[in-house]
N, C-alpha and C positions, 0 to 999 in steps of 0.2 A: 565306167559309162557305157551304155549301149543303145540300141535304136529306139527302144521305148522311151529311155531317159531323154534323149535328143529331142523325140517328138514333144515331150512335155515341156521340154526348156523353150522350143520355138513357140509354145501356146502362152508361156508366162515371162518370157524375156522382157518384154515391155511393159510388165508390171514390176518386175525386180529391177527399178532403175531409181537413181537418186533424184530426189525433187529438187535439189539445190543446184545452181550451175556452179560447179567447184571451181571452174577456171577464174571467176570472179573473186576467190580467195587471193588470186595472184595478180589480178589487174587493180584492184581497188584499193585506195589508200585507207579506206576505213569501211567497216561492216557494222551495222547498229550501234555506230557511235564509238566502236573499238578501233584503235590504229592497228593497221595490218603492214607487215613488212615481208618481202620475199628474200629467201636465204638460199643461195646455191652451194651443194655440198658435192660437187663434182659427178662422176659418172657410175652408173651400174653396169656391169659386164652380163649380157645376156648371149652366150656364144650359141645356144639352141633355141632362144626364144621362148623357152618352158619356164614361165615365170612363177616363183614360189615367194609368198610375202608371210612371214611367221616372226614369233618372237624368238630371236637370235638364241637366248640363254635356256630355252625350253625345248624348242622344236625345229631346230637348224640342223638336220642330218638327212643322210641321202634317202631315208624311208618316206620323206615327204612327197605328196603328189602334187604336180604343178597345176595350174588353171589349164581347163581344156581348151581356152582359146589361144591359139599361136600368136605371139607377138612378133615383131621383127626382131632379127638376129643382129648383134652389134653392140656398141656402148653408148648408153644414152644418158643424157643431162638429168640429174634429179634436184628438184627444189622443194623448199619447205615453206608453206605459208605459216607465218608466225602471228598470232594474234596477242595483242599488248592490252593487259588489263590490270588495274590497281587492285583488284580482288583477287585475281588468278594468277597474276604474274606474266611473264612470257612464256606463252604455251604453242606447241605445234599444233596446228589445226588441220591441215591437210598437207600430204606429201604427194609429189608428181613426178612422174617419169613421161618426158617427153619423147614421143616417137617422131613427130612431125609438128611443123610450125602452124598446121591448120586450127581452127577454132573447133572445140567440141560442140556438138548440138544436142548429143545423148549420153547418159554414163549409164552402162548397163553392170549389174553386179558380176564380178568375176567367180566363178565357180569351178570345182575339179571334176565334176561330173557323177557325184554319188548323192548329191543332197536329195533330199526328200521334198519334192515340189508340188505335190497335191495339196490343194487347199491354200496356197500362198496368196497374200494379199499385198497391197503397196505399203503396208507398214512392216512388213517383215523384211529381215535381211539375215544372211548367214555369217558371213564375215570371218575373221580369225581370233583366235583367242591370244590375249597378252597377259602372261602372269609373273613377269619380271619388269614390267614399266617399259620395255622396248619393243621395237618392230624393225623388220628389215626386209630388203627386196633382194633377191638372189635368183640364179638360175639353176633348175634341176641337175644340169651336167656339171656345175660347180661343186655340188654339196659334197661328193665323195672327197674331193680335196680338203673340204673343212673337217670332215670325220677324220681324215687320215692326219692332219695336223693336231686336232683335239688329242687323239691318241698319242701321238708323238711326244707332246709337251708332258702328258701325264701329270697334271696338278690336280690338287684336291677340289678346286674351285676355279672354275674357267674365268668367272668374272673377276674374282677377288685376285686371283694370282697372275692374270693376263690383261682382260680387257680393261679393268679399272685403271690401269696407268694409261692406255691408250686414249680413254674418254677423258682423262685428266688434263692429259698432254692436248688433246683438242681443245679444252676450255683456255690453255695457256696461248694456244697459237691463234685461235678465234673466239674471243671471249664474247663477242656480240651473240645476244639471244641464248646463252648458256649459263647454267648455273656452275659453281665451282667444281663439282665432281664431273662435269662435262655432260652433255646431252645428245652429241652426235658424232659419230666418226665415220669415214669412208675406208673400210678396212680391205685391204689388198692381202688376200689369202697368200701367207708365206708360201715360197716355192713356185707361185703361178703369178700371172699378170691380171688375174680376175679380181674385180672390185666388188664389194657388198657394202652397200650404204647402211648404216643402223643409227636409229635415232628414238628419242624418248616419245613415248606413246600418248600424248594430248595431257590428259589427268592421271595415266596411269594405267593399272589392270583393268581389263574389260574386254568385250568383243566389239571388232571394229569392221566396218564393211569396206571391200575394194570393188573399185570399178574401172573397167575398161571404156574408155571414151572414144565416140565415132565422130567424124566430121559430117558435113552435109553430104557427101557423096558415099556415106557408109562405110569408109576407112578408118581403121584403127589410127589414132591419132596420141593416145595417150594412156596412162595407168593413173589412177588417183586412189590414195587412202585418206579416208574421211575419220579424223579423230575427234573433231569437235564440230558439232551443228552449233555455230554460234546465236543464232535466232532461237533454237531450242534451248540452248544453255542459258540464254538471258530470260526466256519466260518461266525457265525453272527457278532461276534466283529471284525473279519477281514473285513467284509464288510462295518461296520460302520467307520473302521479306513480308508478305501478308501474314505469314504465320508468326511474325515477330522473330524470326531465326536471325540473330546477328552474324553469324557465321556461314555463308553460302558452302553448301555441299558441293563436292567436285562431281562435274557430270559427266558422265561416260556412256556410250552407247550400250545397250544389253538387249539382247534378242528376246522378242516377246514370248 
């Protein structure tokens, strides 16, 4: 990140915003006729406020760059907005980190400071890549402890040999809104008190946008990961129905 990039970001920051009021996913009983449910999964530890959102099985290591916006330091509650559909099943639509109780009025995309901003439009987003069907929220200063732990356990497959058991136990302990193999955990990095929530990524692999939310005083009040745009997903399904496709295709975000 440099001065020229920051200048460009100032020019486009109100273009790279979410057109949906993501907080409604947590306050509405239903959206577009689909039932919504909010699930609390504990806290995330942000000792430095340098937030990293990544696929925990592919990109969670100390080399990852945090978002350039500084979040508050501390432990903050994490919630998941679950959309319930006969066609989709129970899916995680939006994940929220609540920094304050203030209501968001604008959601600006979270960026690391190296993105190419020339020519972006309100239909573009950068997001983070998911290749193992999971996302997580962590702090940059916690990641070296993750690296150390993975090195110490020295397993062939960190999911099969370690995390799979934790996800399965999560289902046994909290079966609501989870499949039998488990769809979320709140992992405390062994040997530390740091928590890293991990969760299923909507419909699976893809690219998903992350937003910092600001209140009407311009203060940071939350962070939101949008896995499913329900209105867009339903319109996508309607188009498939018009094409006489009996099996609706999974909707995921993708960068144009």
